[in-house]
C-alpha positions, 0 to 999 in steps of 0.5 A: 210885856207879854211872855215869850213862847219857848223857841228860837229868837234873834235879839237885835241890840242897837247901841244908840249911846256914846260908849260901848255896850253888849247884850247878855241873856242868862236863864234856864239852859245856859248863861253867858249867851252874849254879843261881843262889844257893840260900839256906838252906832253899831248893832249886833244880833244874838240868837238864842233858844229859850225854854220855859223860865225867867231870863235876865237880859242886860248889858254886861259891861261893868257897872252898866247893869246897875245903871238900869240896863237890865230887864227880865223876860218870862218864857212860858207855854208850849214850844213853837215846834221848830221853824224860823226865829223871831225878831225881838228888838233890844236897844241899849243906850247911854243916858245923856245925864252925867249923874249916877242916878236915873236916865239910863235906858234899858232894852 
């Protein structure tokens, strides 16, 4: 994926699975920026201000990050200088596989 520019973003997390999920973003400027639980078929917005650096974007439900519900984003360049936020879609989903291996969707 292309790097993000510094600025304010609203991530839209849609739970397309069959169990509860959430969205958390950890990186420069703060950790524990997260949604509350997102039930199946529901969505939640998470608005964050991103500065330059690397961020971990994942599902904080115990065990979900280890199942592949985890991605990294990079923020670089100069800031947008204020203005409105952008929409960056992020989807959490539950795999249809019952195995402990692959098949789990990310964001």
